[in-house]
C-alpha positions, 0 to 999 in steps of 0.5 A, spaced: 838 894 377 832 893 371 831 885 370 832 883 363 825 882 360 823 879 353 816 880 349 812 875 346 806 877 342 802 871 339 798 874 333 793 871 327 796 877 323 791 882 325 793 889 322 793 892 329 800 888 330 804 894 326 801 899 331 803 895 337 810 894 334 811 901 333 809 903 340 814 898 343 819 901 339 817 908 342 817 905 349 823 902 348 827 908 346 824 911 353 825 906 357 829 899 358 828 896 352 827 888 351 832 883 350 828 880 345 821 881 341 818 874 339 812 875 334 809 868 334 805 868 327 799 863 329 796 863 322 793 856 320 798 853 315 795 853 308 793 847 304 798 849 299 803 854 298 806 859 304 803 864 308 805 871 306 810 874 310 807 878 316 806 885 316 811 888 321 810 895 319 815 900 316 819 901 323 818 895 328 822 894 334 829 893 333 831 885 333 824 882 332 824 875 330 818 871 327 816 864 329 811 860 325 806 855 329 801 853 324 794 856 328 794 852 334 792 857 339 794 863 343 796 858 349 801 854 344 803 860 341 806 863 347 809 857 349 813 857 343 815 864 343 818 863 350 821 856 348 824 860 342 828 865 346 835 866 345 837 869 351 835 867 358 831 873 361 828 873 368 822 875 365 817 874 359 812 880 358 806 877 354 802 882 350 796 881 345 797 883 338 791 888 339 794 892 344 798 899 344 803 900 349 804 908 351 811 911 351 812 910 358 810 903 358 817 900 358 819 904 364 813 902 368 814 895 366 821 896 369 819 899 376 813 893 376 819 888 375 824 891 380 818 891 385 816 884 385 819 880 391 822 873 389 816 870 391 812 874 385 811 870 379 807 874 375 805 882 375 799 884 371 799 891 367 792 895 367 788 894 361 784 900 358 779 900 353 777 906 350 769 907 349 765 911 345 764 918 348 758 920 343 753 914 345 753 908 350 757 902 348 755 896 345 754 889 347 761 887 344 764 894 346 762 892 353 765 885 353 771 888 351 771 893 356 771 887 361 778 886 360 779 892 365 777 888 371 779 881 368 784 877 373 791 875 370 789 877 363 795 876 358 793 882 354 799 885 358 802 880 363 809 879 365 811 872 368 818 870 371 821 865 366 823 860 372 815 860 374 813 858 367 818 853 366 816 850 373 809 849 371 810 847 363 807 854 361 800 855 358 796 849 357 795 848 350 789 844 350 785 851 350 785 852 343 782 859 344 784 866 347 779 864 353 781 861 360 788 859 358 791 865 362 786 863 368 788 856 368 796 858 368 795 863 373 791 858 378 797 853 376 802 858 378 799 860 385 798 852 386 806 851 385 807 856 391 808 863 387 804 869 388 801 874 383 801 882 383 798 887 379 802 893 377 802 900 375 803 900 368 798 900 363 796 898 355 790 901 351 786 895 348 782 898 342 775 895 341 777 891 334 771 891 329 766 885 329 761 882 325 754 881 327 754 874 330 761 875 334 757 874 341 754 868 338 761 865 336 764 867 342 760 861 346 765 856 343 769 858 350 764 854 353 767 848 351 773 851 355 769 852 361 768 844 361 776 843 361 776 847 367 770 843 370 774 837 369 780 839 371 778 843 378 771 840 379 765 845 381 769 850 384 773 852 378 770 859 377 772 861 384 779 858 384 780 861 377 777 868 379 772 867 373 766 870 376 759 868 375 756 865 368 750 865 365 750 857 364 744 855 369 739 861 365 742 858 358 740 851 360 733 853 363 732 857 356 734 851 352 730 846 356 723 850 356 724 851 348 725 843 348 719 842 352 715 847 348 717 843 342 716 836 344 709 837 347 707 841 341 709 835 337 707 829 341 700 832 342 696 830 336 699 823 337 696 822 345 689 820 347 684 826 346 683 827 354 691 828 354 691 833 348 689 839 351 694 838 357 700 837 352 698 843 348 697 847 355 704 845 357 707 847 350 704 854 351 707 854 358 713 852 356 713 856 350 712 862 354 717 861 359 722 860 353 720 867 350 720 870 357 727 868 359 729 870 352 726 877 352 729 878 359 736 876 356 735 881 351 733 886 355 739 885 360 744 886 354 740 892 351 739 896 357 746 899 358 747 900 350 745 904 344 738 905 343 734 907 336 736 914 336 743 913 338 748 912 332 748 905 330 742 904 335 738 900 330 743 895 328 745 894 335 737 892 337 737 888 331 743 884 333 741 883 340 734 880 338 737 875 334 743 873 338 739 873 344 735 868 341 741 864 339 746 864 344 743 859 349 742 854 344 750 855 342 752 856 349 749 849 351 751 845 345 758 847 346 758 846 353 755 839 352 761 838 347 766 840 351 763 836 357 763 829 353 770 830 350 773 831 357 768 826 361 771 822 366 774 828 371 781 829 372 782 821 371 781 823 364 784 829 363 791 829 366 795 835 369 799 839 363 803 837 360 800 830 358 804 824 358 809 822 352 806 818 346 810 819 340 818 820 339 820 823 332 827 822 330 831 826 325 834 821 320 841 823 317 846 824 323 841 821 328 839 814 326 843 813 320 850 816 318 850 822 315 851 821 307 850 828 304 844 827 299 844 820 299 840 816 294 844 809 295 840 804 299 847 801 300 850 807 303 845 807 309 849 805 315 845 805 322 848 809 328 851 805 334 845 803 338 839 806 334 836 799 333 836 798 340 833 805 342 827 804 337 826 797 339 825 799 347 821 805 345 816 800 341 816 795 347 814 801 351 808 802 347 810 809 344 809 811 337 816 812 333 817 816 327 821 820 322 821 827 320 827 829 315 829 834 311 830 832 304 832 838 300 836 834 295 829 833 291 827 840 291 835 842 289 834 837 283 840 832 286 835 826 288 829 823 285 823 821 290 824 814 288 831 814 290 829 817 297 824 812 297 829 807 296 833 809 302 828 810 307 826 803 305 833 801 307 833 805 313 826 801 315 829 794 313 835 796 318 832 799 324 825 796 324 818 799 322 816 806 323 809 809 325 810 815 321 815 818 316 814 825 314 819 828 310 820 835 306 822 835 299 823 842 298 829 847 297 830 852 302 828 858 297 821 855 297 819 858 304 815 852 305 812 850 312 815 843 313 822 844 312 825 844 319 826 849 323 818 850 321 814 845 325 810 842 319 813 835 319 812 835 326 805 837 326 803 832 320 806 826 324 802 828 330 796 828 326 797 822 322 799 818 329 792 821 332 796 825 338 797 832 340 804 835 339 805 836 346 805 828 346 811 828 342 818 829 342 823 830 337 830 827 337 835 830 332 842 833 331 842 840 329 838 846 331 833 846 326 830 839 329 830 843 336 827 849 332 821 845 329 820 841 336 819 848 339 815 851 334 810 845 334 810 844 341 813 838 342 819 836 347 826 836 344 833 833 345 839 835 341 844 829 340 850 833 337 855 831 332 861 834 329 857 838 324 853 841 330 854 848 331 856 850 338 851 855 339 846 850 337 848 846 343 848 852 347 841 854 345 838 847 346 833 845 352 836 838 353 843 835 350 845 828 350 851 825 348 847 818 345 841 816 343 840 812 349 841 818 353 836 822 349 830 818 351 832 818 358 831 825 358 824 826 355 
């Protein structure tokens, strides 16, 4: 019997997404189709207006759904995709939006999953990177081809849903498509599971990149600092990350700084020391030049040279970026080290402790009066004040995230809603943040629940991460907003809550007091 699986694809709107979805449709037609396909739109929310809809192509895989997460990175996007599944498949297959699956992929995936013993939490697919046949590959192409030997890369990685839930998914402190998959693999294995490589494969074309792509990629060194802080000096061995160039980059930057420092200091020194300083500047400068030329040579040797197509442009790119990369790498590593200073005590295990609880207003904190604009009609629900006061006493932030479409529909004014909110605060005590969506449903905004905008705004105002927040509400839109934002959530049903919303909620309580015990 073929295990049920779902597919989750985080995307930032790359045009390759349409090719992936079309290839998934073909693969599903020739093998076991996924129970669900969730595309997680992780494009940052604009300051005003809405993102244009994702281009899913003319004939994407059947039943595909889109969840928006607001640009928080692939780790958060994959978590949101997994948590928003409406079915309960045994496996979740993660694919990157720039891969293409061959027609036999679904059938080969099913074979990989059937062959996985109960102790196996994840099965990786083989990644094939097509390289040009008419010339040697460029530095960027070779970097992409490194995925072929990467351990547990989520370009094609299937995990048991139970294993993901046991370790709370990806660590959302990794903001880039870098190291988050290695960290998850390590935590899964430390939890007692095994990982295996399967027989299936995907194609990963080299996507276009600008001249400074390798320089921008150095931002990942800040994520290396997170791994160092979490797992100590042996983090590379533990995560199977391979050797890095950081010691050479540090030496290069140190030589450059020494050369500049000695040259600048020489004129202000006594005469008998000036020649020594100038000699030191020359030697340090020569060391910097030698290390930079050696680095450029290592990158140029296997690539195209002038005479090959694009060889002259590659030579220019390598000379420029080889001089700049050591400084960028060291700067990002220092930034990450400063942010994560203090080791594991300062960088707790994932997920972080709860710091804020955000409540829906109507039906959760106060009796639901449709489109209420009358402060006199505000009636707190039993126990609401006691629950809020207990949270405040525990040092947690409390806030409100509320859809108020009556404003957008023209049924209420902002002043009326302000007056009702003021009465709620008068009866239930002060709130640390109050976020509301004034838009009508047809406005297609990014803040109306189940969109995550209200939760993300509340977290930003409070100075916490979404993962440090919880959302308590009475309908599925509250749960959906929390899931998309990466917050914990508990549903407290009322007579208006639909049965499918209760079934689909990750946690359900009968009262507010019970809800906070489940956070």
